[in-house]
C-alpha positions as a Markdown table, in Angstrom:
| # | Residue | x | y | z |
|---|---|---|---|---|
| 1 | Unk | 0.1 | 0.0 | -0.1 |
| 2 | Unk | 3.1 | 2.5 | 0.7 |
| 3 | Unk | 4.3 | 1.3 | -2.3 |
| 4 | Unk | 1.4 | 2.4 | -4.3 |
| 5 | Unk | 1.0 | 5.5 | -2.7 |
| 6 | Unk | 4.6 | 6.7 | -3.0 |
| 7 | Unk | 4.3 | 7.9 | -6.5 |
| 8 | Unk | 1.3 | 10.4 | -5.2 |
| 9 | Unk | 2.9 | 11.5 | -2.0 |
| 10 | Unk | 5.8 | 12.6 | -4.1 |
| 11 | Unk | 3.8 | 14.4 | -6.9 |
| 12 | Unk | 2.1 | 16.1 | -4.1 |
| 13 | Unk | 5.4 | 17.3 | -2.5 |
| 14 | Unk | 6.6 | 18.0 | -5.9 |
| 15 | Unk | 3.6 | 20.5 | -6.5 |
| 16 | Unk | 4.0 | 22.0 | -2.9 |
| 17 | Unk | 7.7 | 22.7 | -3.7 |
| 18 | Unk | 7.0 | 24.3 | -7.0 |
| 19 | Unk | 4.5 | 26.4 | -5.7 |
| 20 | Unk | 6.6 | 27.8 | -2.9 |
| 21 | Unk | 9.4 | 28.4 | -5.5 |
| 22 | Unk | 7.3 | 30.4 | -7.7 |
| 23 | Unk | 6.2 | 32.4 | -4.7 |
| 24 | Unk | 9.7 | 32.9 | -3.5 |
| 25 | Unk | 10.9 | 34.1 | -7.4 |
| 26 | Unk | 8.5 | 36.7 | -7.7 |
| 27 | Unk | 9.0 | 38.1 | -3.7 |
| 28 | Unk | 12.8 | 38.0 | -4.4 |
| 29 | Unk | 12.5 | 39.8 | -7.8 |
| 30 | Unk | 10.5 | 42.5 | -6.2 |
| 31 | Unk | 13.3 | 43.0 | -3.7 |
| 32 | Unk | 15.7 | 42.8 | -6.6 |
| 33 | Unk | 13.8 | 45.4 | -8.3 |
| 34 | Unk | 13.6 | 47.6 | -5.8 |
| 35 | Unk | 9.6 | 47.2 | -5.8 |
| 36 | Unk | 10.1 | 46.4 | -2.5 |
| 37 | Unk | 12.8 | 48.6 | -1.1 |
| 38 | Unk | 14.8 | 48.3 | 2.1 |
| 39 | Unk | 12.8 | 48.3 | 5.5 |
| 40 | Unk | 9.7 | 47.2 | 3.4 |
| 41 | Unk | 7.4 | 45.2 | 5.6 |
| 42 | Unk | 6.7 | 42.2 | 3.8 |
| 43 | Unk | 2.9 | 40.9 | 5.1 |
| 44 | Unk | 2.1 | 37.6 | 5.3 |
| 45 | Unk | -1.7 | 38.2 | 5.0 |
| 46 | Unk | -1.3 | 40.4 | 1.9 |
| 47 | Unk | 0.8 | 37.8 | 0.2 |
| 48 | Unk | -1.4 | 34.9 | 1.3 |
| 49 | Unk | -4.3 | 36.5 | -0.3 |
| 50 | Unk | -2.3 | 37.5 | -3.5 |
| 51 | Unk | -1.0 | 33.9 | -4.0 |
| 52 | Unk | -4.5 | 32.4 | -2.8 |
| 53 | Unk | -2.5 | 30.1 | 0.1 |
| 54 | Unk | -2.5 | 29.8 | 3.7 |
| 55 | Unk | 0.2 | 31.5 | 5.5 |
| 56 | Unk | 2.1 | 28.5 | 5.8 |
| 57 | Unk | 4.0 | 28.6 | 2.4 |
| 58 | Unk | 4.1 | 32.2 | 3.1 |
| 59 | Unk | 6.2 | 32.1 | 6.3 |
| 60 | Unk | 8.4 | 29.1 | 4.6 |
| 61 | Unk | 9.1 | 31.8 | 1.5 |
| 62 | Unk | 9.9 | 34.4 | 4.2 |
| 63 | Unk | 12.1 | 32.1 | 5.8 |
| 64 | Unk | 13.8 | 31.4 | 2.7 |
| 65 | Unk | 14.4 | 34.7 | 1.8 |
| 66 | Unk | 16.0 | 35.7 | 5.6 |
| 67 | Unk | 18.4 | 32.5 | 4.9 |
| 68 | Unk | 19.2 | 34.2 | 1.7 |
| 69 | Unk | 19.8 | 37.7 | 3.3 |
| 70 | Unk | 17.3 | 39.5 | 1.6 |
| 71 | Unk | 15.0 | 39.8 | 4.3 |
| 72 | Unk | 15.5 | 39.6 | 8.2 |
| 73 | Unk | 13.0 | 39.3 | 10.8 |
| 74 | Unk | 12.4 | 42.4 | 13.5 |
| 75 | Unk | 10.5 | 41.8 | 17.0 |
| 76 | Unk | 7.3 | 43.3 | 16.7 |
| 77 | Unk | 7.2 | 44.1 | 12.9 |
| 78 | Unk | 7.7 | 40.9 | 11.2 |
| 79 | Unk | 10.0 | 40.4 | 8.0 |
| 80 | Unk | 11.3 | 43.4 | 6.4 |
| 81 | Unk | 13.5 | 43.8 | 3.2 |
| 82 | Unk | 17.3 | 43.6 | 4.4 |
| 83 | Unk | 19.4 | 46.7 | 4.3 |
| 84 | Unk | 22.1 | 46.4 | 1.7 |
| 85 | Unk | 24.7 | 48.6 | 3.5 |
| 86 | Unk | 28.4 | 48.9 | 2.6 |
| 87 | Unk | 28.1 | 45.1 | 2.7 |
| 88 | Unk | 27.7 | 45.1 | -1.2 |
| 89 | Unk | 31.4 | 45.7 | -1.6 |
| 90 | Unk | 32.6 | 42.6 | 0.3 |
| 91 | Unk | 29.3 | 40.7 | -1.7 |
| 92 | Unk | 30.9 | 41.7 | -4.9 |
| 93 | Unk | 34.1 | 40.9 | -3.8 |
| 94 | Unk | 33.3 | 37.7 | -2.7 |
| 95 | Unk | 31.5 | 37.0 | -6.1 |
| 96 | Unk | 34.9 | 37.7 | -8.1 |
| 97 | Unk | 36.5 | 35.3 | -5.8 |
| 98 | Unk | 34.0 | 32.5 | -6.2 |
| 99 | Unk | 33.3 | 32.8 | -9.9 |
| 100 | Unk | 37.6 | 32.4 | -10.4 |
| 101 | Unk | 37.1 | 29.5 | -8.1 |
| 102 | Unk | 34.3 | 28.2 | -10.1 |
| 103 | Unk | 36.0 | 28.9 | -13.4 |
| 104 | Unk | 39.0 | 26.6 | -12.2 |
| 105 | Unk | 36.6 | 23.5 | -11.5 |
| 106 | Unk | 34.9 | 23.8 | -14.9 |
| 107 | Unk | 37.4 | 22.6 | -17.6 |
| 108 | Unk | 35.4 | 20.7 | -20.0 |
| 109 | Unk | 33.9 | 22.1 | -23.5 |
| 110 | Unk | 30.0 | 23.2 | -23.3 |
| 111 | Unk | 27.5 | 20.9 | -25.1 |
| 112 | Unk | 25.8 | 21.9 | -27.8 |
| 113 | Unk | 22.4 | 22.8 | -25.8 |
| 114 | Unk | 24.6 | 24.9 | -23.7 |
| 115 | Unk | 26.1 | 27.0 | -26.6 |
| 116 | Unk | 22.3 | 27.1 | -27.7 |
| 117 | Unk | 21.6 | 28.9 | -24.6 |
| 118 | Unk | 24.1 | 31.7 | -24.9 |
| 119 | Unk | 22.8 | 32.2 | -28.0 |
| 120 | Unk | 19.5 | 32.7 | -27.0 |
| 121 | Unk | 21.0 | 35.1 | -24.3 |
| 122 | Unk | 23.0 | 37.2 | -27.1 |
| 123 | Unk | 19.4 | 37.4 | -29.1 |
| 124 | Unk | 17.6 | 38.8 | -26.0 |
| 125 | Unk | 20.4 | 41.0 | -25.3 |
| 126 | Unk | 20.5 | 42.5 | -29.1 |
| 127 | Unk | 16.9 | 42.7 | -29.0 |
| 128 | Unk | 17.0 | 45.7 | -25.8 |
| 129 | Unk | 16.8 | 49.2 | -27.3 |
| 130 | Unk | 18.6 | 51.8 | -25.5 |
| 131 | Unk | 15.5 | 53.1 | -23.8 |
| 132 | Unk | 14.8 | 49.4 | -22.7 |
| 133 | Unk | 12.8 | 49.4 | -19.3 |
| 134 | Unk | 14.7 | 48.4 | -16.4 |
| 135 | Unk | 12.9 | 45.3 | -16.0 |
| 136 | Unk | 13.6 | 44.1 | -19.4 |
| 137 | Unk | 17.5 | 44.6 | -19.0 |
| 138 | Unk | 17.4 | 42.7 | -15.7 |
| 139 | Unk | 15.9 | 39.9 | -17.5 |
| 140 | Unk | 18.7 | 39.5 | -20.1 |
| 141 | Unk | 21.3 | 39.8 | -16.8 |
| 142 | Unk | 19.5 | 37.2 | -15.0 |
| 143 | Unk | 19.0 | 34.9 | -17.9 |
| 144 | Unk | 22.7 | 35.6 | -18.4 |
| 145 | Unk | 23.4 | 34.1 | -14.9 |
| 146 | Unk | 21.1 | 31.1 | -15.3 |
| 147 | Unk | 22.8 | 29.9 | -18.3 |
| 148 | Unk | 26.3 | 30.1 | -16.6 |
| 149 | Unk | 24.8 | 28.8 | -13.5 |
| 150 | Unk | 23.8 | 25.8 | -15.1 |
| 151 | Unk | 27.2 | 24.8 | -15.8 |
| 152 | Unk | 28.0 | 23.8 | -12.2 |
| 153 | Unk | 27.7 | 20.5 | -11.7 |
| 154 | Unk | 28.4 | 20.5 | -7.8 |
| 155 | Unk | 24.6 | 21.3 | -6.5 |
| 156 | Unk | 26.1 | 23.3 | -3.0 |
| 157 | Unk | 28.3 | 25.4 | -5.3 |
| 158 | Unk | 25.6 | 25.9 | -7.9 |
| 159 | Unk | 23.2 | 27.1 | -5.0 |
| 160 | Unk | 26.2 | 29.4 | -3.1 |
| 161 | Unk | 26.4 | 30.9 | -6.5 |
| 162 | Unk | 22.8 | 31.8 | -7.2 |
| 163 | Unk | 22.7 | 33.1 | -3.5 |
| 164 | Unk | 25.3 | 35.4 | -4.0 |
| 165 | Unk | 23.9 | 36.7 | -7.3 |
| 166 | Unk | 20.8 | 37.6 | -5.8 |
| 167 | Unk | 22.3 | 39.2 | -2.7 |
| 168 | Unk | 24.2 | 41.5 | -5.3 |
| 169 | Unk | 21.4 | 42.3 | -7.5 |
| 170 | Unk | 19.7 | 45.2 | -5.7 |
| 171 | Unk | 23.2 | 47.1 | -5.8 |
| 172 | Unk | 23.1 | 46.2 | -9.6 |
| 173 | Unk | 19.8 | 47.5 | -10.4 |
| 174 | Unk | 20.4 | 50.6 | -8.5 |
| 175 | Unk | 23.5 | 51.2 | -10.6 |
| 176 | Unk | 21.4 | 50.4 | -13.9 |
| 177 | Unk | 18.8 | 52.8 | -12.7 |
| 178 | Unk | 21.3 | 55.3 | -12.4 |
| 179 | Unk | 23.7 | 54.7 | -15.2 |
| 180 | Unk | 21.4 | 52.8 | -17.5 |
| 181 | Unk | 23.5 | 53.5 | -20.8 |
| 182 | Unk | 26.8 | 52.3 | -19.0 |
| 183 | Unk | 25.3 | 49.0 | -17.2 |
| 184 | Unk | 23.4 | 48.1 | -20.5 |
| 185 | Unk | 26.9 | 48.7 | -22.5 |
| 186 | Unk | 28.5 | 46.1 | -20.0 |
| 187 | Unk | 26.1 | 43.3 | -20.6 |
| 188 | Unk | 25.9 | 43.7 | -23.9 |
| 189 | Unk | 29.4 | 43.6 | -24.4 |
| 190 | Unk | 30.2 | 40.4 | -21.8 |
| 191 | Unk | 27.3 | 38.4 | -23.4 |
| 192 | Unk | 28.5 | 39.0 | -26.8 |
| 193 | Unk | 31.6 | 37.9 | -25.8 |
| 194 | Unk | 30.2 | 35.0 | -23.8 |
| 195 | Unk | 28.4 | 33.7 | -26.6 |
| 196 | Unk | 31.8 | 33.8 | -28.6 |
| 197 | Unk | 33.5 | 31.9 | -26.1 |
| 198 | Unk | 30.9 | 29.4 | -25.8 |
| 199 | Unk | 31.7 | 28.1 | -29.4 |
| 200 | Unk | 35.0 | 27.5 | -29.1 |
| 201 | Unk | 36.4 | 27.8 | -25.4 |
| 202 | Unk | 36.0 | 25.6 | -22.3 |
| 203 | Unk | 33.4 | 26.6 | -19.8 |
| 204 | Unk | 35.6 | 27.8 | -17.3 |
| 205 | Unk | 36.4 | 30.8 | -19.4 |
| 206 | Unk | 32.8 | 32.3 | -19.4 |
| 207 | Unk | 33.2 | 32.5 | -15.9 |
| 208 | Unk | 36.7 | 34.1 | -15.9 |
| 209 | Unk | 34.9 | 36.6 | -18.4 |
| 210 | Unk | 32.5 | 37.1 | -15.7 |
| 211 | Unk | 35.0 | 37.8 | -12.7 |
| 212 | Unk | 36.6 | 40.6 | -15.2 |
| 213 | Unk | 33.1 | 42.0 | -15.6 |
| 214 | Unk | 32.7 | 42.1 | -11.9 |
| 215 | Unk | 35.9 | 43.8 | -11.5 |
| 216 | Unk | 34.8 | 46.7 | -13.8 |
| 217 | Unk | 31.7 | 46.9 | -11.9 |
| 218 | Unk | 33.5 | 47.1 | -8.5 |
| 219 | Unk | 35.9 | 49.6 | -9.9 |
| 220 | Unk | 33.2 | 51.7 | -11.3 |
| 221 | Unk | 30.8 | 51.7 | -8.6 |
| 222 | Unk | 33.2 | 51.0 | -5.5 |
| 223 | Unk | 32.0 | 54.3 | -3.5 |
| 224 | Unk | 29.4 | 54.6 | -0.6 |
| 225 | Unk | 26.8 | 56.1 | -2.8 |
| 226 | Unk | 26.8 | 53.3 | -5.6 |
| 227 | Unk | 24.1 | 51.5 | -3.4 |
């Protein structure tokens, strides 16, 4: 009997996990895009109503946001969007180091599917106009991250890379909103070079390229007013 019910139970767990993931990703994107600014109170009841779920999955989403340091818990207040402060420098420097480490662990050539994905991201970047909205540019930057992140075989390392990407994201979006032409140019350059590298060089080259791109961002925006 247990064997008969097992597949159904697994499907149910998958559905719950998928629902929670979707809610988490939506709320995370709102934080990254500053739709929820620093200090914004994330109301459980409002999200439960919006997504038509009980408060239990919302609490799980908020716990994950706190774990990934995109939110924090305040006594008497609840969950609020965390403050970036000057830690963006440390996170960006850490991401540079992590990206370089990952590059050393990826000696293999890319598969045809991976090369096609980088070509797809390049097409998305080329389709952006100079006056493209922030959300459209962010979508390309995120797609480029996802294409690169998918190359990491080790799950723990892949998750760490993903978490740090989103922790840096709010600063990147702030720079984009303030200096859109420069950020868009940097993004287009990296995506174009990545698509070219993907055709001939080992996967690690894409991470070294990204580390160099992050170094340029750090040099350009490494001041207290860059958040």
